Structure formats: C-alpha cells, structure tokens
C-alpha positions as CSV (number, residue, x, y, z in Angstrom):
1,M,2.0,-24.2,28.0
2,R,-1.0,-24.7,25.7
3,V,-3.4,-23.7,28.3
4,R,-1.6,-20.6,28.4
5,R,-1.7,-20.5,24.6
6,T,-5.8,-21.4,24.9
7,L,-6.1,-18.5,27.3
8,A,-4.0,-16.0,25.4
9,A,-5.9,-16.5,22.2
10,A,-9.3,-16.1,24.0
11,V,-7.9,-12.4,25.2
12,R,-6.6,-11.6,21.9
13,G,-10.0,-12.4,20.2
14,L,-11.7,-10.5,22.5
15,G,-9.8,-7.4,22.0
16,L,-9.8,-7.8,18.4
17,A,-13.0,-8.3,18.1
18,P,-14.4,-4.5,18.8
19,A,-11.6,-3.1,17.0
20,V,-12.4,-5.4,13.7
21,E,-16.1,-4.5,13.9
22,L,-15.7,-0.7,14.8
23,G,-13.1,-0.3,12.2
24,S,-14.1,-2.6,9.4
25,V,-18.0,-1.8,9.4
26,T,-17.4,2.2,9.7
27,L,-15.0,2.2,6.7
28,F,-16.7,0.2,4.6
29,V,-19.7,2.3,5.3
30,L,-17.7,5.4,4.7
31,A,-16.1,3.8,1.5
32,V,-19.5,2.9,-0.1
33,V,-21.3,6.7,0.8
34,S,-18.0,8.8,-0.7
35,L,-17.6,6.5,-3.7
36,A,-21.0,7.3,-4.5
37,L,-20.6,11.2,-3.9
38,I,-18.2,11.2,-6.6
39,V,-20.8,11.7,-9.1
40,V,-21.5,14.8,-7.6
41,G,-17.9,16.1,-7.0
42,V,-18.1,15.9,-3.2
43,G,-16.3,12.3,-3.2
44,V,-13.5,13.2,-5.3
45,L,-12.3,15.1,-2.1
46,T,-13.3,12.8,0.7
47,T,-12.5,9.3,-1.1
48,P,-8.7,9.8,-0.8
49,V,-9.2,10.4,2.8
50,V,-11.2,7.3,3.3
51,L,-9.4,5.5,0.9
52,F,-5.8,6.2,3.5
53,W,-7.7,5.6,6.6
54,A,-8.7,1.7,4.9
55,R,-5.0,1.7,4.2
56,R,-3.7,2.6,7.2
57,Y,-6.3,0.3,8.9
58,A,-5.1,-2.8,6.5
59,Q,-1.4,-1.5,7.4
60,L,-1.9,-2.2,11.2
61,R,-3.5,-5.3,10.7
62,R,-0.8,-6.5,8.7
63,V,1.4,-5.6,11.7
64,W,-1.4,-7.6,14.1
65,G,-0.9,-10.4,11.7
66,Y,2.5,-10.9,12.1
67,D,3.2,-10.1,16.1
68,L,0.0,-12.3,17.2
69,A,0.0,-15.1,14.7
70,G,2.9,-15.1,12.5
71,V,1.3,-14.3,9.4
72,R,2.7,-11.9,7.0
73,I,0.5,-10.4,4.6
74,P,2.4,-8.7,1.7
75,A,1.8,-4.9,0.6
76,A,2.3,-3.7,-2.8
77,Y,0.6,-0.3,-3.2
78,R,1.2,1.8,-6.3
79,P,3.4,4.9,-5.3
80,F,1.9,8.3,-5.8
81,P,3.3,10.8,-8.5
82,A,5.8,13.3,-6.9
83,G,4.7,16.8,-6.7
84,L,1.2,16.3,-5.3
85,G,0.0,19.5,-3.6
86,H,-3.1,19.5,-1.2
87,G,-5.6,21.5,-3.4
88,P,-8.6,20.4,-5.1
89,V,-6.9,19.5,-8.4
90,S,-4.3,17.6,-6.4
91,Q,-6.7,15.6,-4.3
92,A,-8.6,14.7,-7.8
93,R,-5.3,13.3,-8.9
94,R,-4.8,11.4,-5.4
95,C,-8.4,9.9,-5.9
96,A,-7.5,8.5,-9.4
97,V,-4.4,7.2,-8.3
98,L,-6.1,5.3,-5.5
99,L,-9.1,4.0,-7.6
100,R,-6.7,2.8,-10.2
101,D,-4.4,0.6,-7.7
102,P,-5.7,-2.9,-7.4
103,A,-4.9,-3.2,-3.8
104,T,-7.5,-0.5,-3.2
105,W,-10.1,-2.8,-4.5
106,R,-8.6,-5.7,-2.4
107,E,-9.3,-3.6,0.8
108,L,-12.9,-2.8,0.1
109,L,-13.6,-6.2,-0.7
110,W,-11.9,-7.4,2.3
111,L,-13.7,-5.0,4.6
112,P,-17.4,-6.4,4.8
113,V,-15.5,-10.2,5.0
114,D,-13.4,-9.1,8.0
115,A,-16.3,-7.7,9.8
116,S,-18.9,-10.8,9.3
117,A,-16.6,-14.0,8.9
118,G,-13.4,-12.3,10.2
119,L,-15.4,-11.3,13.4
120,A,-16.7,-14.3,13.7
121,L,-13.2,-16.1,14.1
122,V,-12.0,-13.6,16.6
123,L,-15.3,-14.5,18.6
124,L,-15.1,-18.3,18.7
125,P,-11.9,-18.5,21.1
126,P,-13.2,-16.3,23.9
127,S,-16.7,-18.1,23.7
128,L,-15.6,-21.3,24.0
129,V,-13.6,-20.4,26.9
130,G,-16.5,-18.2,28.4
131,Y,-19.3,-20.8,27.7
132,G,-17.1,-23.8,28.7
133,V,-16.5,-22.3,31.8
134,G,-19.6,-21.2,32.8
135,F,-21.0,-24.6,31.8
136,V,-19.1,-26.5,33.8
137,L,-19.4,-24.1,36.8
138,L,-23.4,-24.3,36.1
139,P,-24.1,-27.1,38.9
140,V,-22.3,-24.9,41.7
141,L,-23.8,-21.5,40.8
142,E,-27.1,-22.9,41.0
143,G,-26.3,-25.0,44.5
144,L,-25.1,-21.8,45.8
145,T,-27.5,-19.1,44.5
146,G,-30.2,-21.0,42.9
147,I,-30.0,-18.6,39.9
148,G,-28.1,-20.7,37.3
149,G,-31.1,-21.3,35.0
150,Y,-32.4,-18.0,35.2
151,V,-28.9,-16.5,34.1
152,L,-29.5,-18.7,30.7
153,G,-33.2,-17.6,30.5
154,L,-34.2,-21.1,31.3
155,G,-36.2,-20.3,34.4
156,S,-35.3,-23.0,37.6
157,L,-33.3,-25.9,36.8
158,P,-34.1,-28.1,39.2
159,A,-37.8,-27.7,38.9
160,E,-38.0,-27.2,34.7
161,H,-34.7,-28.7,33.4
162,P,-33.2,-30.8,35.7
163,W,-31.3,-32.8,33.0
164,L,-29.4,-30.0,32.1
165,L,-27.5,-29.7,35.3
166,F,-26.0,-33.0,34.1
167,T,-25.4,-32.3,30.4
168,L,-24.4,-28.6,30.2
169,P,-21.3,-29.4,32.3
170,V,-20.4,-32.1,29.9
171,L,-20.8,-29.8,27.3
172,G,-18.6,-26.9,28.7
173,A,-15.8,-29.6,29.6
174,G,-16.1,-30.2,25.5
175,F,-16.0,-26.4,24.5
176,L,-13.0,-26.1,27.0
177,L,-11.4,-29.3,25.2
178,L,-11.9,-27.7,21.9
179,A,-10.7,-24.5,23.0
180,R,-7.3,-26.0,24.0
181,Y,-6.6,-27.5,20.6
182,A,-8.4,-24.8,18.4
183,N,-8.0,-21.2,20.1
184,P,-4.7,-20.4,18.5
185,A,-5.7,-22.0,15.1
186,L,-9.0,-19.6,15.1
187,I,-6.8,-16.6,15.6
188,R,-4.1,-17.8,13.1
189,A,-7.6,-18.3,10.5
190,H,-8.7,-14.7,11.2
191,F,-5.6,-13.5,9.8
192,L,-5.1,-16.2,7.0
193,L,-8.7,-15.0,5.7
194,A,-7.3,-11.3,5.4
195,A,-4.2,-12.6,3.6
196,V,-6.5,-14.1,0.9
197,F,-8.0,-10.6,0.2
198,L,-5.1,-8.4,0.9
199,T,-2.1,-10.3,-0.5
200,P,-1.7,-8.8,-4.0
201,P,-1.4,-11.4,-6.9
202,R,2.1,-13.0,-8.4
203,A,2.4,-10.1,-11.2
204,E,2.2,-7.4,-8.9
205,L,4.6,-9.1,-6.6
206,A,7.4,-9.7,-9.6
207,E,6.9,-6.4,-10.7
208,R,7.9,-5.4,-7.1
209,V,10.8,-7.8,-7.0
210,A,12.1,-6.6,-10.2
211,R,11.8,-2.9,-8.9
212,L,13.8,-3.9,-5.8
213,T,16.5,-6.0,-8.0
214,E,17.0,-2.9,-10.4
215,T,17.5,-0.6,-6.9
216,R,20.0,-3.2,-5.4
217,H,22.4,-3.2,-8.5
218,D,22.0,0.7,-8.7
219,A,22.8,0.7,-5.2
220,V,25.8,-1.9,-5.6
221,D,26.9,0.3,-8.5
222,A,26.8,4.0,-6.6
223,S,29.0,2.0,-3.7
224,A,31.5,1.2,-6.3
225,A,31.5,4.5,-7.9
226,E,31.8,6.2,-4.1
227,L,34.7,4.1,-3.4
228,R,36.3,4.9,-6.4
229,R,36.0,8.3,-5.9
230,I,37.2,8.2,-2.6
231,E,40.5,6.4,-3.6
232,R,41.0,9.1,-6.4
233,D,40.5,11.9,-3.8
234,L,42.7,10.2,-1.6
235,H,45.3,9.4,-4.4
236,D,45.4,12.8,-6.2
237,G,45.1,15.1,-2.9
238,A,46.0,14.2,0.4
239,Q,48.1,11.5,-0.6
240,A,50.3,13.3,-2.8
241,R,50.6,16.5,-0.7
242,L,51.9,13.9,2.2
243,V,54.2,12.6,-0.2
244,A,55.3,16.1,-1.2
245,M,55.7,16.9,2.4
246,G,57.6,13.9,3.3
247,M,60.5,14.9,0.5
248,S,60.3,18.5,1.9
249,L,61.4,17.2,5.2
250,G,63.9,15.5,3.7
251,T,65.7,18.4,1.6
252,I,65.0,20.3,5.0
253,E,66.9,17.7,7.1
254,A,70.0,18.3,4.6
255,L,70.1,21.7,4.7
256,V,69.1,22.6,8.3
257,E,72.9,22.9,8.9
258,K,74.1,24.4,5.5
259,D,71.4,26.9,4.6
260,P,69.1,27.4,7.8
261,A,67.3,30.1,5.7
262,Q,65.8,28.2,3.3
263,A,65.5,25.5,5.5
264,K,63.1,27.7,7.1
265,E,61.5,28.5,4.3
266,L,60.9,24.7,3.2
267,L,59.6,24.1,6.6
268,A,56.9,26.6,6.5
269,R,55.9,25.6,3.0
270,A,55.9,21.8,4.4
271,R,53.2,23.3,7.3
272,Q,51.3,24.8,4.9
273,S,51.0,21.6,2.7
274,S,50.1,19.2,6.0
275,A,47.3,22.2,7.1
276,E,46.1,21.6,3.3
277,A,46.5,17.9,3.8
278,L,44.3,18.2,6.6
279,T,41.6,20.2,5.4
280,E,41.4,17.5,2.2
281,L,41.2,15.0,4.5
282,R,38.2,16.4,6.4
283,D,36.3,17.4,3.2
284,L,37.0,13.7,2.5
285,V,35.3,12.7,5.4
286,R,32.7,15.3,5.0
287,G,32.0,13.8,2.0
288,I,31.4,10.0,3.5
289,H,29.4,10.9,6.4
290,P,29.1,14.3,7.5
291,P,30.0,14.3,11.4
292,V,26.9,17.0,11.8
293,L,24.6,14.1,10.1
294,A,25.8,11.6,12.7
295,E,25.3,13.6,15.8
296,R,22.4,16.0,15.0
297,G,20.6,14.6,12.3
298,L,19.1,15.5,8.7
299,G,17.2,18.8,9.7
300,D,20.4,20.4,11.5
301,A,22.9,18.8,8.8
302,V,20.6,20.4,6.0
303,R,20.7,23.9,7.6
304,A,24.4,23.7,8.1
305,L,24.5,22.8,4.4
306,A,22.6,25.8,3.5
307,L,24.6,28.0,5.1
308,R,27.8,26.9,3.0
309,M,26.5,27.6,0.1
310,E,27.2,30.8,-1.3
311,I,23.7,31.3,-2.9
312,P,21.2,32.2,0.0
313,V,19.4,28.7,0.8
314,E,16.3,29.0,2.9
315,A,15.8,25.6,4.8
316,A,12.2,24.8,6.4
317,V,12.4,21.6,8.5
318,A,9.4,20.2,10.0
319,L,10.9,16.2,11.1
320,P,9.3,15.0,14.4
321,G,12.7,13.3,15.0
322,R,15.5,11.4,13.6
323,L,14.9,8.6,10.8
324,A,17.0,5.7,10.0
325,A,20.2,6.5,9.2
326,P,20.8,5.2,6.0
327,V,17.9,7.1,4.8
328,E,19.1,10.1,6.4
329,S,22.3,9.5,4.6
330,A,21.1,9.1,1.3
331,A,18.3,12.5,1.9
332,Y,21.3,14.7,2.9
333,F,23.4,13.8,-0.5
334,A,20.7,14.0,-2.7
335,V,19.9,17.7,-0.9
336,S,23.6,18.4,-1.4
337,E,23.6,17.5,-5.1
338,V,20.7,19.3,-5.9
339,L,22.0,22.6,-4.1
340,T,25.0,22.0,-6.3
341,N,23.4,21.9,-9.5
342,A,21.2,24.6,-8.8
343,A,24.4,26.8,-7.3
344,K,26.2,25.4,-10.8
345,H,23.7,25.6,-13.6
346,S,20.2,27.4,-12.6
347,G,21.3,31.1,-12.5
348,A,19.5,31.5,-9.6
349,D,19.6,34.0,-6.5
350,R,17.6,32.4,-4.4
351,I,17.1,28.6,-3.4
352,A,14.4,27.0,-0.9
353,V,14.8,23.8,0.7
354,G,11.8,22.1,2.6
355,L,12.2,18.7,4.7
356,R,8.8,17.3,6.3
357,H,7.8,13.9,7.3
358,A,3.8,13.0,6.5
359,D,1.9,9.8,5.7
360,G,5.0,7.8,6.1
361,R,7.0,9.3,3.8
362,L,10.0,11.5,3.8
363,R,9.4,14.6,1.5
364,I,11.9,17.3,0.5
365,T,11.4,20.0,-2.0
366,V,14.3,22.3,-3.4
367,S,12.9,25.3,-5.6
368,D,14.8,28.0,-7.1
369,N,14.4,30.9,-9.4
370,G,16.8,30.2,-12.1
371,R,16.5,30.0,-15.9
372,G,14.9,26.4,-15.9
373,F,15.6,23.7,-18.2
374,A,16.4,20.9,-15.4
375,T,15.7,17.6,-16.5
376,T,16.2,14.0,-15.6
377,G,16.6,12.6,-18.8
378,P,19.6,11.2,-20.1
379,P,22.7,13.6,-22.0
380,P,22.5,16.1,-23.8
381,G,18.9,17.5,-22.5
382,G,19.3,15.9,-18.8
383,G,22.3,16.0,-16.7
384,T,24.1,12.7,-15.0
385,G,23.2,14.4,-11.8
386,L,19.5,14.4,-11.4
387,R,19.6,10.6,-12.8
388,G,22.0,9.9,-9.9
389,I,20.2,11.3,-7.4
390,E,16.9,9.3,-8.9
391,R,19.1,6.0,-8.5
392,R,20.1,6.8,-5.2
393,L,16.5,7.5,-4.0
394,G,15.5,4.1,-6.0
395,T,17.3,2.0,-3.5
396,F,14.9,3.2,-1.0
397,D,12.0,3.0,-3.6
398,G,11.9,6.8,-3.2
399,T,11.0,8.7,-6.4
400,L,12.3,12.1,-7.8
401,A,10.1,14.5,-10.1
402,V,11.5,17.8,-11.5
403,S,9.2,21.0,-12.6
404,S,11.7,23.2,-14.6
405,P,10.0,25.3,-17.4
406,A,11.8,27.4,-19.4
407,G,12.5,30.6,-17.7
408,G,11.9,28.7,-14.6
409,P,11.7,28.5,-11.8
410,T,12.7,24.9,-11.0
411,L,11.1,22.6,-8.2
412,V,12.5,19.4,-7.5
413,T,10.7,16.8,-5.2
414,M,12.3,14.0,-3.4
415,E,10.2,11.0,-1.7
416,I,11.5,8.2,0.6
417,P,9.0,6.2,2.3
418,C,10.6,5.5,5.8
419,A,9.1,5.4,9.4
C-alpha cells in the first residue's frame, strides 16, 4: 500500500511539473506585461483577461489540491457589479474591480513562488524514485552494457571510478527509502504552499460567513412565507370549493327524487366547481414547481412563461445544458416575478428576456420599454417584489441590479454563480 502511494505521488508530481511550470510562468509574465501596459491604456483591456485566466488557473489548482492531496484551499473573490457589458468602458470597470480585490494580488504573489519552490516540491517525488531505481540498477546496467558510467557522464566506472559501483546503489536505496516515506508528503506540501498564498485572511472569511448566514436566514424566512402562501391558497381556494361541492352533492341527494330539474342544475354547478378546483390545484402546483421546469429545464420553462404573458415577451436562451435544480427553480421564479411586475406596473408593451451561462455564472436580463422608476429600495419608493427577488438570489450568492431611469427603459440584471 505504501509502495503504491509512493509511486502514485511520483506519477502525480511528474504530471504536475509541466502544468506548474507552463501555467505559473506564463501567467506571471503575461500579468506583469499587462499591468505595465496599463499606463498606455492597452493594459486596461488586456489585464481583465489575463487576471481571469489566473483566477481560473488558481481555481483549477484548488480542485487538484483537494482531489490529489485532500488540501482545501478556500476562495473569497469579490463579486463583479451586475450589468457589466463587453465594451471598453465595461472592461475598464472590470479591471478596476479586479485590481481592488485582494485575492488578485495573492494570486500574483503566488505565481512566481509556485513556479520555483512549488515546482521543486513536485519534481522531488519522481526524482527520488527515478534516481533511486537508476542508482540501484547501475551495476547491472554497467555489467550488461558497459555504458552505465557514460550515461551519468562519468566515463568508464570500472576504470575511472570503481568505488561508485558500490556507493551509488547504496545511495539509490537511500533515495527509494526516502521516497517511500516522503513522496506523498511532498505532494501535499506543494498544495499547502499554495494554500499559504491563496487562502484569504480571517476578516474576508468572516465577512463571507456573515453574508452566508444572512442569506440562510432569508432562505428560511422565504420558505416559511411560501408554506403560509400555499396553506392560504389551499384554504381560500380549492378547499373552499371542495367543501361547497360536498354541500351541493348533499342537497342533490335530497332533491334527486323530489325535484329532478333542480338537482340536475345543482349537479351542473357542482361539476363546474370541481373543474375550477382542479384548475386552482394545477395553478398551485405550477406555483410550487412547474412541471415544464422539472421535465425540460430552465430555458423551455422561461419560454413557456413568456407565452403565457399578456404582453409580448421575447425570450433569448443560450444555455449549454441543465443547471442544478435549486438554481433553476430560483431563476425561474425570479424571472416570473420580474415579468409580473413589468406587466402590472411598467406600462410596457414589449419585454425581452435573456438567459446565458458564462464564466461560471448564470446571467439573466429582463428589459422593457415602460415608464421606468423601478427600484429595489424600501417602500414607498421601491416595491417588495424586487427586494424579495434579491433575497431569493442572495441564498445562492446571486446579485440583482436594476437600471430604470425616468421614462424608461428598465433593465433588470440577475446573476447566480453556478456550474
């Protein structure tokens, strides 16, 4: 078992070495050049791209650290403000956000350390195994081929360095013994070195925990409110109709022989009440979790939602596949709430919805040509609808931004981090 772990660590080190050297050196050089070009303006456009690559590289190394050595390296990146586009101005804003993020500078400081000390740590396991096996087998190689010394650059061992034929195998055995105990620890030390630089300080982690605690309370409150809404809808809607229908059936039973005509009329009303109760139950189920969302995903569910709106809604969906069910549910009801608000209050005659997934985030935009004045602020200036959406998205560390000047148009942008 230990021999297997030793060899596995050597193979992992051999695989990590080119990735570490190529990735860390290349990204560090690109970052330095790009930051230097900021003074002439070009770096404002290139720096966000390079820093995004560095961030993705650091995230990949976090995954490797946990998968290969069981080392958890937490991340705490500052979120980008919602509504950023892809023009030069947006790139400049994105560059400013990245340069103000302490995580960016931790990664830039880590890259040269990783390319030097980190590379040495991953090269040691395969080197110990390789040199150990080579030195142990050196007398055999020399005896069979006579070129063992020439492979090491020492000439003919029997003639020039005969004592190496005895000392190198002993040294090789020492290397193998050291590798047996040190190889897994060296791979782990490599990722622990990365953790020293990439782990955010306690203050940032505390802020993150506080944010998650707040969103958890919001999620609990939202769940309780949703349960109360379902109970109220059942009590005031379908339950009331079913009770009325039961009373009508009792009356029909008493009248069926005395007054068949009136019993027939009451029976028709009872049938209508049952149909209305069934419709209300279907609407209630759709409000809990729409069947189209469960069966066909967020994109088709939003398209179906757009078709049911009285105002023409154009839906543009560019999703590579299904998202996690909780994310799809939160995004669907957020879109539904925004569309409902727009239909009721905006005075718009046209709405557009866009969904796409990029850079590890689900991005949703809802725009209308209404009168504007939408806000997430507290009443009376803002409504509770958008603030409720903001709390719903906050459960998933999502963000909501509203641009709604007087006279319109209104643009609501929602982002949810997700795979």
